[in-house]
N, CA, C and O atoms as a GROMACS GRO file, in nm:
protein
  144
    1UNK      N    1  -1.968   0.707  -1.743
    1UNK     CA    2  -2.021   0.627  -1.639
    1UNK      C    3  -1.922   0.465  -1.630
    1UNK      O    4  -1.907   0.419  -1.517
    2UNK      N    5  -1.891   0.427  -1.690
    2UNK     CA    6  -1.737   0.368  -1.753
    2UNK      C    7  -1.588   0.418  -1.728
    2UNK      O    8  -1.525   0.367  -1.635
    3UNK      N    9  -1.545   0.491  -1.786
    3UNK     CA   10  -1.475   0.569  -1.770
    3UNK      C   11  -1.404   0.645  -1.622
    3UNK      O   12  -1.284   0.656  -1.601
    4UNK      N   13  -1.506   0.688  -1.540
    4UNK     CA   14  -1.513   0.744  -1.375
    4UNK      C   15  -1.488   0.594  -1.256
    4UNK      O   16  -1.420   0.564  -1.157
    5UNK      N   17  -1.571   0.546  -1.326
    5UNK     CA   18  -1.514   0.370  -1.235
    5UNK      C   19  -1.453   0.310  -1.246
    5UNK      O   20  -1.434   0.222  -1.162
    6UNK      N   21  -1.366   0.325  -1.385
    6UNK     CA   22  -1.245   0.232  -1.394
    6UNK      C   23  -1.129   0.338  -1.376
    6UNK      O   24  -1.029   0.345  -1.447
    7UNK      N   25  -1.158   0.416  -1.271
    7UNK     CA   26  -1.051   0.513  -1.282
    7UNK      C   27  -1.028   0.526  -1.139
    7UNK      O   28  -0.919   0.541  -1.086
    8UNK      N   29  -1.148   0.520  -1.079
    8UNK     CA   30  -1.187   0.509  -0.961
    8UNK      C   31  -1.182   0.406  -0.878
    8UNK      O   32  -1.225   0.428  -0.765
    9UNK      N   33  -1.125   0.256  -0.908
    9UNK     CA   34  -1.117   0.097  -0.936
    9UNK      C   35  -0.898   0.137  -0.852
    9UNK      O   36  -0.830   0.120  -0.751
   10UNK      N   37  -0.888   0.214  -1.041
   10UNK     CA   38  -0.711   0.196  -1.047
   10UNK      C   39  -0.654   0.304  -0.938
   10UNK      O   40  -0.536   0.313  -0.903
   11UNK      N   41  -0.778   0.395  -0.886
   11UNK     CA   42  -0.700   0.431  -0.765
   11UNK      C   43  -0.686   0.361  -0.618
   11UNK      O   44  -0.589   0.332  -0.548
   12UNK      N   45  -0.827   0.346  -0.603
   12UNK     CA   46  -0.863   0.167  -0.516
   12UNK      C   47  -0.695   0.128  -0.492
   12UNK      O   48  -0.634   0.134  -0.384
   13UNK      N   49  -0.621   0.073  -0.671
   13UNK     CA   50  -0.535   0.000  -0.618
   13UNK      C   51  -0.418   0.020  -0.582
   13UNK      O   52  -0.338  -0.047  -0.516
   14UNK      N   53  -0.407   0.192  -0.667
   14UNK     CA   54  -0.269   0.185  -0.620
   14UNK      C   55  -0.286   0.183  -0.400
   14UNK      O   56  -0.241   0.106  -0.315
   15UNK      N   57  -0.391   0.340  -0.391
   15UNK     CA   58  -0.431   0.283  -0.252
   15UNK      C   59  -0.367   0.219  -0.157
   15UNK      O   60  -0.307   0.259  -0.057
   16UNK      N   61  -0.398   0.050  -0.228
   16UNK     CA   62  -0.476  -0.056  -0.190
   16UNK      C   63  -0.245  -0.141  -0.177
   16UNK      O   64  -0.193  -0.182  -0.073
   17UNK      N   65  -0.198  -0.137  -0.273
   17UNK     CA   66  -0.011  -0.109  -0.283
   17UNK      C   67   0.038  -0.031  -0.183
   17UNK      O   68   0.133  -0.066  -0.114
   18UNK      N   69  -0.016   0.070  -0.170
   18UNK     CA   70   0.042   0.263  -0.095
   18UNK      C   71   0.042   0.099   0.075
   18UNK      O   72   0.128   0.057   0.154
   19UNK      N   73  -0.048   0.079   0.058
   19UNK     CA   74  -0.055   0.030   0.202
   19UNK      C   75   0.002  -0.067   0.238
   19UNK      O   76  -0.002  -0.097   0.357
   20UNK      N   77   0.057  -0.127   0.168
   20UNK     CA   78   0.091  -0.321   0.154
   20UNK      C   79   0.290  -0.245   0.152
   20UNK      O   80   0.390  -0.264   0.222
   21UNK      N   81   0.268  -0.186   0.067
   21UNK     CA   82   0.418  -0.129   0.113
   21UNK      C   83   0.425  -0.034   0.233
   21UNK      O   84   0.532  -0.031   0.294
   22UNK      N   85   0.366   0.013   0.257
   22UNK     CA   86   0.416   0.102   0.415
   22UNK      C   87   0.374  -0.008   0.484
   22UNK      O   88   0.452   0.016   0.576
   23UNK      N   89   0.315  -0.114   0.522
   23UNK     CA   90   0.298  -0.209   0.596
   23UNK      C   91   0.482  -0.228   0.606
   23UNK      O   92   0.554  -0.212   0.705
   24UNK      N   93   0.515  -0.263   0.484
   24UNK     CA   94   0.567  -0.399   0.444
   24UNK      C   95   0.709  -0.305   0.474
   24UNK      O   96   0.798  -0.380   0.433
   25UNK      N   97   0.766  -0.199   0.516
   25UNK     CA   98   0.848  -0.115   0.562
   25UNK      C   99   0.784  -0.070   0.707
   25UNK      O  100   0.868   0.006   0.753
   26UNK      N  101   0.704  -0.077   0.776
   26UNK     CA  102   0.678  -0.080   0.951
   26UNK      C  103   0.673  -0.282   0.938
   26UNK      O  104   0.591  -0.356   0.991
   27UNK      N  105   0.756  -0.309   0.875
   27UNK     CA  106   0.769  -0.508   0.950
   27UNK      C  107   0.896  -0.447   0.921
   27UNK      O  108   0.981  -0.430   1.008
   28UNK      N  109   0.909  -0.416   0.808
   28UNK     CA  110   1.141  -0.438   0.835
   28UNK      C  111   1.139  -0.341   0.926
   28UNK      O  112   1.166  -0.389   1.036
   29UNK      N  113   1.111  -0.183   0.931
   29UNK     CA  114   1.148  -0.156   1.044
   29UNK      C  115   1.179  -0.145   1.161
   29UNK      O  116   1.273  -0.078   1.204
   30UNK      N  117   1.072  -0.236   1.247
   30UNK     CA  118   1.029  -0.258   1.300
   30UNK      C  119   1.112  -0.400   1.354
   30UNK      O  120   1.114  -0.442   1.470
   31UNK      N  121   1.178  -0.458   1.240
   31UNK     CA  122   1.240  -0.624   1.270
   31UNK      C  123   1.394  -0.550   1.268
   31UNK      O  124   1.493  -0.597   1.323
   32UNK      N  125   1.388  -0.435   1.198
   32UNK     CA  126   1.641  -0.400   1.204
   32UNK      C  127   1.571  -0.356   1.376
   32UNK      O  128   1.577  -0.452   1.452
   33UNK      N  129   1.526  -0.260   1.421
   33UNK     CA  130   1.460  -0.227   1.552
   33UNK      C  131   1.480  -0.235   1.711
   33UNK      O  132   1.512  -0.164   1.806
   34UNK      N  133   1.426  -0.415   1.667
   34UNK     CA  134   1.353  -0.520   1.763
   34UNK      C  135   1.576  -0.664   1.776
   34UNK      O  136   1.630  -0.737   1.859
   35UNK      N  137   1.607  -0.607   1.607
   35UNK     CA  138   1.792  -0.686   1.626
   35UNK      C  139   1.861  -0.588   1.672
   35UNK      O  140   1.936  -0.609   1.767
   36UNK      N  141   1.852  -0.474   1.624
   36UNK     CA  142   1.981  -0.452   1.749
   36UNK      C  143   1.980  -0.330   1.865
   36UNK      O  144   2.072  -0.321   1.946
   0.00000   0.00000   0.00000
């Protein structure tokens, strides 16, 4: 139980990190698109 709970938390953390990176990439792309 402990192990699977920790793994789920870790996967959720990775998913959250990936989401933040995707948003950052989107902001950067939008900025460059509007800048040119």
